[in-house]
C-alpha positions in Angstrom: -41.4 -40.9 -101.5 -43.9 -39.0 -99.5 -44.7 -35.6 -101.0 -44.2 -32.7 -98.6 -47.4 -30.9 -97.9 -46.8 -27.2 -97.5 -49.4 -25.2 -95.5 -51.4 -22.6 -97.3 -50.4 -19.0 -96.8 -51.3 -17.9 -93.3 -51.8 -21.5 -92.0 -48.2 -22.3 -90.9 -47.8 -22.8 -87.2 -45.5 -24.3 -84.6 -46.1 -28.1 -84.6 -46.1 -28.2 -80.7 -49.0 -27.4 -78.4 -50.8 -24.1 -79.1 -51.6 -21.3 -76.6 -55.2 -22.6 -76.5 -53.9 -26.1 -75.7 -52.0 -24.7 -72.8 -55.0 -22.8 -71.6 -57.1 -26.0 -71.7 -54.8 -27.4 -69.0 -54.9 -24.4 -66.7 -56.3 -25.3 -63.3 -57.9 -21.8 -62.9 -60.7 -20.2 -64.9 -59.3 -18.6 -68.0 -60.7 -15.1 -68.9 -63.1 -15.4 -71.9 -61.2 -12.7 -73.9 -58.1 -15.0 -73.9 -60.2 -17.7 -75.6 -61.3 -15.5 -78.4 -59.0 -15.5 -81.5 -59.1 -12.9 -84.1 -56.4 -13.7 -86.6 -56.3 -12.4 -90.2 -53.6 -13.3 -92.7 -52.2 -9.9 -93.9 -50.0 -11.3 -96.6 -46.3 -12.2 -96.9 -45.1 -9.7 -99.4 -41.7 -8.1 -98.7 -41.8 -4.6 -97.1 -39.6 -2.2 -99.1 -36.4 -1.2 -97.3 -37.2 2.4 -98.1 -39.9 2.3 -95.4 -37.1 2.3 -92.9 -34.5 4.4 -94.6 -36.3 7.0 -96.8 -36.3 10.5 -95.4 -39.2 11.2 -97.7 -41.3 8.4 -96.3 -40.4 9.5 -92.8 -41.6 13.0 -93.6 -44.9 11.5 -94.7 -45.2 9.7 -91.4 -44.6 12.9 -89.5 -47.2 14.7 -91.6 -49.9 12.1 -91.9 -49.4 9.4 -89.2 -48.4 10.9 -85.9 -50.9 13.8 -86.0 -53.8 11.3 -86.6 -53.3 8.7 -83.9 -54.0 8.6 -80.1 -50.7 8.6 -78.3 -50.0 7.8 -74.7 -48.5 11.0 -73.3 -48.2 10.3 -69.5 -50.0 8.8 -66.5 -52.5 10.7 -64.3 -50.2 10.3 -61.3 -47.5 12.3 -63.2 -49.8 15.3 -62.8 -51.7 14.7 -59.5 -52.2 18.4 -58.4 -53.5 21.5 -60.0 -50.7 23.2 -62.0 -48.7 20.0 -62.5 -47.7 19.5 -66.1 -45.9 17.0 -68.3 -44.5 17.7 -71.8 -44.9 15.1 -74.4 -42.8 15.3 -77.6 -42.9 13.2 -80.8 -41.0 14.3 -83.9 -41.5 18.1 -84.3 -44.7 18.1 -82.2 -44.6 19.2 -78.5 -47.7 19.1 -76.2 -48.2 20.3 -72.7 -50.4 18.0 -70.6 -51.7 20.2 -67.7 -53.8 19.5 -64.6 -56.2 22.5 -64.4 -57.8 24.1 -61.3 -60.8 21.9 -61.0 -58.9 18.7 -61.6 -59.5 18.5 -65.3 -56.7 17.3 -67.6 -56.1 19.6 -70.6 -53.5 19.5 -73.4 -52.1 22.4 -75.4 -49.6 22.9 -78.2 -46.3 23.8 -76.5 -46.1 27.1 -78.4 -46.7 30.7 -77.4 -49.5 32.4 -79.4 -47.3 35.5 -79.8 -44.0 34.3 -81.5 -44.2 30.5 -81.2 -41.7 30.2 -78.4 -41.7 26.9 -76.6 -43.5 27.5 -73.3 -42.0 24.5 -71.5 -38.8 22.6 -72.2 -39.1 19.4 -74.2 -39.5 16.2 -72.1 -39.9 18.3 -68.9 -42.4 18.1 -66.1 -43.1 20.2 -63.0 -45.7 22.6 -61.5 -46.6 26.2 -62.2 -49.4 28.6 -61.2 -49.8 29.6 -64.8 -48.4 29.0 -68.3 -45.9 31.8 -68.9 -43.8 32.4 -72.0 -40.1 32.6 -71.1 -39.5 35.1 -73.9 -41.9 38.0 -73.7 -43.9 37.0 -70.6 -47.3 36.4 -72.1 -49.2 34.4 -69.5 -52.1 32.0 -69.6 -54.4 30.4 -67.0 -54.1 26.7 -66.4 -57.2 26.1 -68.5 -55.6 27.8 -71.5 -57.3 31.2 -71.3 -55.1 34.2 -71.9 -54.3 35.8 -68.5 -52.1 38.8 -69.3 -49.6 40.2 -71.7 -47.0 42.8 -70.9 -47.5 46.3 -72.3 -51.0 45.5 -73.4 -51.5 49.1 -74.4 -49.3 48.4 -77.4 -51.5 45.6 -78.7 -54.9 47.4 -79.5 -55.1 45.2 -82.6 -55.0 42.0 -80.7 -58.3 40.2 -79.8 -57.5 38.6 -76.5 -60.4 36.2 -76.9 -58.5 34.6 -79.8 -55.2 34.4 -78.0 -56.1 31.3 -75.8 -53.6 28.4 -76.1 -54.2 26.0 -79.0 -56.0 23.0 -77.4 -55.1 19.4 -78.2 -57.6 16.6 -77.8 -57.0 14.7 -74.5 -58.7 11.7 -73.0 -57.9 9.2 -70.4 -58.4 5.4 -69.8 -57.1 3.3 -67.0 -55.0 6.1 -65.6 -53.2 6.6 -69.0 -53.4 10.1 -70.5 -53.7 10.1 -74.3 -53.4 13.0 -76.8 -54.4 13.4 -80.4 -53.4 16.2 -82.7 -56.1 15.6 -85.3 -58.9 18.3 -85.6 -61.8 15.8 -85.1 -60.5 12.4 -84.0 -62.5 9.4 -83.2 -63.0 8.9 -79.4 -60.3 7.2 -77.5 -62.5 4.3 -76.5 -63.6 3.7 -80.1 -59.9 3.8 -81.1 -58.9 1.3 -78.4 -61.8 -1.0 -79.0 -62.0 -3.9 -78.0 -59.2 -3.5 -75.5 -61.4 -1.8 -72.9 -63.9 -4.7 -73.2 -61.1 -7.2 -72.6 -59.4 -5.5 -69.7 -61.2 -3.4 -67.1 -59.6 0.0 -66.7 -59.4 -0.6 -63.0 -56.6 -3.1 -63.7 -54.4 -0.2 -64.8 -55.8 2.6 -62.6 -54.2 0.9 -59.5 -50.8 0.7 -61.2 -48.1 3.3 -61.3 -44.8 4.1 -63.0 -42.0 2.9 -60.8 -39.2 3.9 -63.1 -39.0 5.7 -66.5 -36.0 5.0 -68.7 -35.5 6.9 -71.9 -33.0 6.1 -74.5 -32.1 7.5 -77.9 -31.6 4.7 -80.4 -29.7 5.1 -83.7 -32.5 3.5 -85.8 -35.8 4.1 -87.5 -38.6 4.2 -84.9 -40.3 1.2 -86.5 -37.2 -1.0 -86.0 -37.4 -0.3 -82.2 -41.1 -0.7 -81.9 -41.3 -4.0 -83.9 -39.3 -5.8 -81.2 -42.3 -5.5 -78.9 -44.8 -6.7 -81.5 -43.4 -10.2 -82.1 -41.9 -13.1 -80.1 -40.0 -14.6 -83.1 -36.7 -13.2 -81.7 -37.1 -14.7 -78.2 -35.5 -18.1 -79.0 -32.2 -16.4 -80.0 -32.2 -13.0 -78.2 -33.8 -14.2 -74.9 -33.0 -17.9 -75.1 -32.8 -18.1 -71.2 -36.6 -17.6 -71.2 -37.2 -20.7 -73.3 -36.9 -23.0 -70.2 -40.3 -21.9 -69.0 -41.9 -20.5 -72.2 -44.6 -22.5 -73.9 -42.6 -23.3 -77.0 -42.6 -21.2 -80.2 -46.4 -20.9 -80.3 -47.2 -17.2 -79.7 -50.8 -16.4 -80.6 -51.3 -13.2 -82.6 -54.6 -11.5 -82.9 -55.7 -8.4 -84.8 -58.6 -6.1 -84.0 -59.4 -3.4 -86.7 -56.8 -0.9 -87.7 -55.4 0.1 -84.3 -55.3 -2.9 -81.9 -53.3 -6.1 -82.0 -52.1 -8.4 -79.3 -49.8 -11.3 -78.8 -50.1 -14.0 -76.2 -46.8 -15.6 -75.2 -47.2 -18.2 -72.5 -44.6 -18.3 -69.7 -44.1 -20.2 -66.5 -44.6 -23.6 -68.1 -43.0 -26.4 -66.0 
């Protein structure tokens, strides 16, 4: 009897052709970044169910994860003209992304410096000549500087120079507008590395959002996002795609703490 040889942890793979085998047979020149593999075995220990069900763990994510990561808020074409704004919300945090007078893109906490009233409705977008509080009428310039406040004579104790809107770090790449709530975050390009080296920003600058569909799902946010981080479910959930997919041989690569990719080959005869 032949003894079954089991692969070492992290070495198991589809017995069919690999992604790299398929690229070998491509009649066109394959971009070099698709040839580079960066796989690291991260272990096979079970993840506790509590990570998906615990309110305490979720509160920690709200406190320590979301304020410390670069998040895609909108596209530049969402706010093409001076005064255009787009409100990005995640958990309890709400941020106004604003196109200022000279074309600069700024971001501010969506909260009035007076009483904390939400300046713009959640998930809203539009255009305005200033940023005006709908409660007491405090008003700010598009660049976040305080413009006016009603009955200013009744606020002699207020230092207007300290009443500018609370700024949020905002950077762009490839037409995407990102925000980061951390006080001193790493730069966006460093955070995305090596993605900008693999794909020129011009590839995305020429794209646009044709349609935006938003749904509220009755699940933990990680359950929803994980469906887009693996192709293991394709054979069952999207079995119609298997007629032209390159078998169950998706290639996974990891780059530091913030970037991963999967290559799932389609269009195979």
